[in-house]
C-alpha angles and dihedrals in degrees: 000000000000091000092051091050092052093048090050090050090053090058093050100051127050127242111240127199102298121190094203123111139177132255112212140157149143124270117213138174124236091274093056095253116138119252117223129200094023116154111237121194121190114195128187105231094210100054106009093241106162135202128179139207139171126228116245128222091286092052091251125141133174133186108194134198100029121161114244117268143089118314140189116219116205123188123192128178133147114269095027136082117258108264123209124183116185137190094034103163116218111195125207113281091348117116115230126212117210107179115188135203112200127211123225113253145088119317087235088067118077143206117203124191134169119222100251102154126097106254121243119207101243097149107060145028091219114132106220150109137228118214106216133216096263089059095042093051100040112031119097111251119176103229093006093262109163093196089076090066087075087077090072088078122084114251095033115116134181125179095233134052126258093252089074114114109250126163104123128103099259100078129146127064091153124152113206119198090339096310122136118256093243090057093060126087130223118193134186110206090329096315117119107254103186129092123260084226095090105240102106096243126131130251090227148355117246121238102257093218091060097048114107094184144340114226123197119196109189107166144005097006116172127279094259090074120073146139094088137082092196132034133319130229111198125194117203119196121219122253127223117253142204092281130059116249134173145160139193121201149167130200115201133198132164140161092265089067097044133079118237116259118258093239094050090051090061093060120072091213093055104031091127132075110278112249111263138169117182126176124175112180141155149120141247127205128185142165144101126323103228140159110201112246090356113061137010094353091164091049093234104115117049128032136172143194123192127178142166129192129185134194125199115182123177121181143152135231127201112227123196136176150135116273132178115272119244091258093052089057088068096045095266109135098163089123089070090067087069130053107293143170094247102062135021090238141010119304128211120211112219130203105244092212095055106016090231124119121269108245109265090357088280120137111216113248090239090061098050124098119239090217093041091056089044088057088054091048090052088073120086114258117257114265106179146325117288107172105289092348129084101195134060133171135175107221124194121222134185143196127194131187137181129186126191119189127188124185123179127176122186128185106183092170138001089264100045128067127175126191127187126185129180130173128181118197113192119182128176127173144164120217120223100222149009116196110341096331145016103284116135090353117187126257119194134210123179115172097178129172144187128189141167139186123195135181122197116195122190099208093180141328091290104030130070129174124195125190121191133180122183141173137186132179131195112201124184119185112180115188140171119254110246098191128083096075095310092283089163092070116099091204091062095078091031103265109158110149113148118256124238089217104033094165126091099006109168089218110011095193098048120127120257124235110266124194118187124169115258093008129094115267117254101217117197088180133205097281154152097058141131144199135190127199115191124185121190125184134180120189147174131191126191124196126193124184116207119172106304093344126096110195122196128187131180147128138209132237119188134174116190141153151158122246096202125195092155107073105121110135117163100150092128099043119100109225092006129137144208092206120095088205094058142262124244121198117194121187139183091243117036119225121272094015093288108165118261140152094274091241126083095217092053091045086055092052088054093044093241104148125183096213136359125190131183133185123221127217110338115254118243117193127183102207116194136188139172133206134187124189133177134180144186126201139176118199102195123191096204093181140324091294107034129062121180128194115197120178151132137211127208125200132193118181146144126214125257093250097104122097127208088217097043093238102138129104135195138191114237115190089202090061094050112107113204090198088065095044117146118259110240137197105248095216100044103023089227120145115259099176143334140078109320090192097055104144095010115133133193109197119237138040094259140006117264117251090244090067096060114093090015104063116049093201090058092047090052093062089213095119103045087107090068094063109118097213093238136073103210098072123137108351108049122183113262134200124205135172123198133181129240116198129168143157137194119197121190104206090180135351087273103037128069129178119197134184135171149166129200148160122227130196119211126216109230115215136197104297115227095223099049113061108166090185089058093061124101130301091031095052106042120200133174127201126200128192131207097357139142120266093223090066110009094172090064092065123093109286113229122214099215115190109272121253103219130188121207144159133229117272088221096065103185118186115242116244142166138206122208137180133190144186121192143167124207127189134185104225097177135004088268105033138066131183125201134186126183149158120235123191129177143164128204121212134190093013119176120262138149125247123187106231090193100052116132117250114260113285096012099130093051096057111110094232090059097055111134094010120131115244092241090054089060099047120118094237106051118219094029131093117200116349105196109196121197109220133171099229105111124121135199141178132201131190120177144169110212126191125184134181121186133179117188118224104283132149089000098305134102127167141163135189128191127184129182126190107182150141126215122193129184145146095237128011098205143005093264097050105104133207124271087220122350090208091056102039094164088077088074096061110104144097111332121251083237093058119122112170097200129025122172125174132170131186132185144176118198128183098208112223097208116127093346091122097035118137088215105094094205093049092046094049097038103036106015127085098028119149130200129199134175151167122221117191135185124177134168120231134263123268121273136211121209109224145067142228098283107135099229088144090065094227100127094248133120094199113134112278129191120244126218114274121215109210129315119317124239105256113192116208089240136011113302133179125238092275092051090233091145093246109162107199105136121228096034093055135097126245089194136005110259090207129065122198092341094310135089115281093211127041129176114253119244115273113281095012132111124249124248093236134060126223112292093358099133115118095236132051136222124281114296130207144235131204138190120197119182135182128190117189145157138192116227109202118224098174135344091281102028132070144157122225124207115197134182120189132188120196109202083356091180088060087227112172120232111214122216147142097084107192109237097173108111092205094055122103088228096049109155094013131121105241104183148023135198147169110093121189119269125194125203130186127201141191121190133179117200137178 
């Protein structure tokens, strides 16, 4: 009955991302015959937790669901000596084989061995890597971010080198075997560690001192792991042990230790190293929880780990811009009659009422606008001449971070094991600028958290149950800095125009956004705002051992969401804004030929804006989604050589596009009625009359009660007519089942062949560019044209075509299938080499398609001459209608080679090489189509493609002077260690072209040009005369001319190009990086020491070139236009006991 109940429980709850794994093996006698009924004890060497098993008739034993760590394996059976094997390392989620050969003798005799052989993977077809403690502790990481250690595995790509400074919360951006970053999964002790906002970045960065290991699963991992269509990066936190340990440390960086950046060196005002102070400090304590003579006297039951880490970064930024002169702030523009920094020649200010010049270019005080002059006063006053700018300021900025990590392990009995993990990631920061200066600059607060609680119950020798509950939350609070003399207040310079939407302003007195030609933009910005993305999981996993089979069953239940108060997206709206307090655009020539002064600055002084837009109450949408997964798996030890893994994983989920308040809206082409199409102005594309919500749908037959009183548009009752009458549109629940199959064949004790095939279901998130709660009518906005700044709402309101975000009604769930073949060989006791082929294909990947793009050639038809693009669109009254659809496709083929030597005799090293090709028709959700009516143009090399990636890492305990009899030589020069990471990576693909709309589709998306033959590609940079000069930013990556003619020419109007996206044979410039650490432990006592450490990131100060100009109309076409990666030095002191 108990067994049935446990099995039933396993089908009810889901299995989350467990880090546990089994230890198994075959016990033989000296003749090679298997030994049955042998007692096998597996003991955790850190906390003495013990589990037992008995070999079956084939000599096979297995002990499942063990936490990662070092284990002793003890075998006892009558007629043989007691056998003990120690230091057997069990990695997270990676089965370990410990095969044992007994010796004949009495059981009172013993044989003790230490695991000293590099471990082959004979138990699984999983393609992955575990980064061990020696690498975590000793390799140089800029910012101490353990996620970057994932790059030590073949198949893992990131667009930037490992010398880049990274310590904040938003880490990730990896592509694994061609997958997109948002399809990967990061976990912290089983808790989901990525944001619900679908960009593939983490909610936090683990404290490096608390990380036991970093595991990277890249392909064909077993059925118990889900929620990702790509790879998985799994962080495992250390446990406390029987002894007390601790350390206190500080990492120090400042500008005196760093090289200046290459770009700053080019500017005479910044040709010095930017001021910087960086301190990263903290402590970690661990050990048993014991009360002498009362509780845990043997230190075998309860253990803890507690750590805190802090970051304090102080830096400066140099801001420059053009600001109005003091005279201009009173309406006096006489300076423009002379040579000036604002215009290339003199500029006459005309009287809008007469068309004649104002005498002396001075606007009479009676004609100026109080708010217009207040806009001019909002600018900083000029303080010098800096090239073409007349204002400069050095602005300080700061970033703070705190991490708290708690780890508790409790073994109340030999059959019960509890594990609790909690991590707080607190990040606060203040930006240095917004627009040209530091008005309304952004301050950030991100108090994120992950936590998990697991219980492992050994029901009997052949049954194990594991329960796991986890939670993570991603909070983003974006505020407006209220220091620096309250420069964010509009009342400070005297701005007081009345709002169109005076109610529910987040900051009523915040400055608007002001855009004036030839001056820096005053950007009031879209903030304050906030969003919260919680993820909750409950899980259960049941394991049953039967003969040589290990069966596992489980499922996964998840509730997650996004409480989004940050949904403003007006990128496609002419005259729109992202600022609740308004946006003024002034121009030299006012729209529609309306009279003005002829100069934008003078129009500002008179308050004559071209457009003004204002947003009403900010939309808040509580998105919610659920997911349930289940799996079954049989790990079958067929014989001593062959291991099979046969499994499946099922997934049921719905998308995030459902709101608890009902305040989301979609555009459905099937609901659009052409007979009710809006009437548009042919010249401007603006709406004259008609239904502006033609085709707009609100899902459901009625609004939920929770929406009333919270959403003004629901309370108004004006939009009930848009309700669709159903609740399933457009994100129906979907169910999918995929296989997981793998085998490992040990040809000899030193040779293993592995192969596998599997399907993987991704978990789509809330896409940043498609906020259905930010659509009209939930996010109201009004635009005004040719009005007066003192009362902008009194001007003529303009019904611009609506920019509307939507998603596909057929909401397929992204997935991938991958397959692999590999061979691994142990070449020495310490070293293994592995070579393999990995192939994969991605299906139903997210991408955006503009439903309202013009058909190819539309703007070049004679009958359309002079018509505005929006007038010609298929769905009248709308501008762009970006629709998120899951229709993308990708392929990956890669050769991966890996060499690893475990730490032995003072030396550890690893080498990973990837030769691969990734193809797709979109590389991310935001990458649009070249032409939605000719989608084949998008098929080409993926933006994530990197043909060659090579990375090496090493740790070497240098033997020099360690045994010297000279005390000073031994202490000063002996015992030093060196570690490093060396990285080489080729660049991303390129497309030759620009945004010229030769297709006639009303889009400025990048479009390929025709290519005439193959380009001349020098083996290294060369200048125009091919003299071989190698000087960096003035050199060519490719020759823009071929055989005396231009390599790229624009296609004829209305025709397609002869190249696809990213179809050129060569890629952009790649990069290389050299990180180095030199360190030494100075012993104080037997259990205490101090470590000194010096690290150099890109210590060779080798520049990485980039920014190849691919625009055929540019004067620098074909040239490398930038370089980066200056050297950084970091020093460390650490006390440990």
